[in-house]
N, C-alpha and C positions, 0 to 999 in steps of 0.2 A: 504494500500500500504506500503510495507516495505522499509527500507533505500536503498537497492540495486535498487529497482524500481525508487526511487526518484533520485538517483545518475545518472541513465541512462537518465533520462529526463532533468537533469540539464545542462544548457549551460555553458561551460567553458570560451569560448571566442566567440564573435559575431561581425559581420560587416553587414551593410545593404547598398545595392546599389539601389537607386530609379532611374527608367528609364521609364519615361512616365507613361503608365498604368501598367507597370510591376514593381515589386519590387523583388529583389533577396536578400535572407537571407543566409549568410554563417555562420554556427554554428559549433563550435568544441564541441563535446559531449564525454561522457565517457561511455565505455562499462561496463558490470558487473564486468569484470576482472580488471578494472581500466585503460585500454588503451584508447587512444583517436581515434576518427574518425571524418570525416567531413560530414555534411549534407548541401546540396545546395537546397534551396527551391525557386521556381519561383511562385510568387503570381500575378495573373492578374485580374484586376478589370473589371467587366462587368456591364454596366448600363442598367436596364430594361426600357421599354417605359414609365412606370409610375414614373420614377425617382429613384426608389429603385435600389440597387445594390447588387452584390454578388462577391465573389472572387473564382477563380479556382486556386488550388495549385498543383504543381508537385514537387516531391522531389527525389533527388538522394542521395545515401549514398556512401561515398568514404572512403575506408580503406587504412591504411598506406602502405600495400603491393602493392597498385595500384598507389600511388602518382607519382612515377617517370615516369612511362609509360603514365599516364594520362596527366601530365604536358607536356611531350614531344609531345604527339599528339595534345594537345590543342595549344601549341606554333606553331607547324607545320601548323595547320589549320588556325590560325589567321594570321600567316605570309603569307600564300598562298593568303588569301582573300585580305589583304592589298597590296600585290604585284600585284595581278590581277586587283583589283578595286580601289585601293587607300584607304585613310582613310576618304574621304568625304562621307557623307551620301547621297545616291542617291534618295531614296524614300522620297518624301515630307511628307508622312504620319508620318515620324519619327522626323519631325521638331517640336519643342515645340509650335510654333504658328500656326500649320496647322489647317485650318478650311475647312471642306468639303463644296463645293459650290453646290447648287442645282438649276436646271432651274425651270421654272414655273410649269411644270407637276410633280415635285418632284423627278425626276431622277437626278443622279449625272452628272455634266458636265465633270467630269474627266473620260475619257473612257480608262484608262490604262488597260492592261491585268490583273493586280491584281484585279481591280474592277469588271471585267467581268468573274470571275471564274464561271464555271458551277457547279451547285449543283445537287444532286440526284433528287431534285424536278423538275429541268429544263429538264430532259430527258423524252422522250415519251415512254410509256409502249408499247411493241410490243409483241403480241401473235403469235408465229411462226406457230401455227395451222391455223391461218387466212390467211396465205400466200399461 
């Protein structure tokens, strides 16, 4: 790997935001031409049934020519959410001390819409030739 490749990977300035199971990494990096850009990485921890865990990461790259409009839209969206819903967290799942409660048959006692999302496996296969 040459010096230019190393420079591209080098983090110039970094900040970390830990938010429950999610961690956000904000990294200033350098292009081959020596200009700076921003990467924002969301890393989410998933725990397997056997106790092992893995992370899923999503990354966006933000370049200087997009900063102004990106900031403007982000501010508009966050202002809208706060104006419409306030800054209090509504979902108890986002509380640091949230513990999911189960009844004796193992199903969740919390019957919110969020917990009852339908998955593709919950749909019935229908063959229209049978109708």
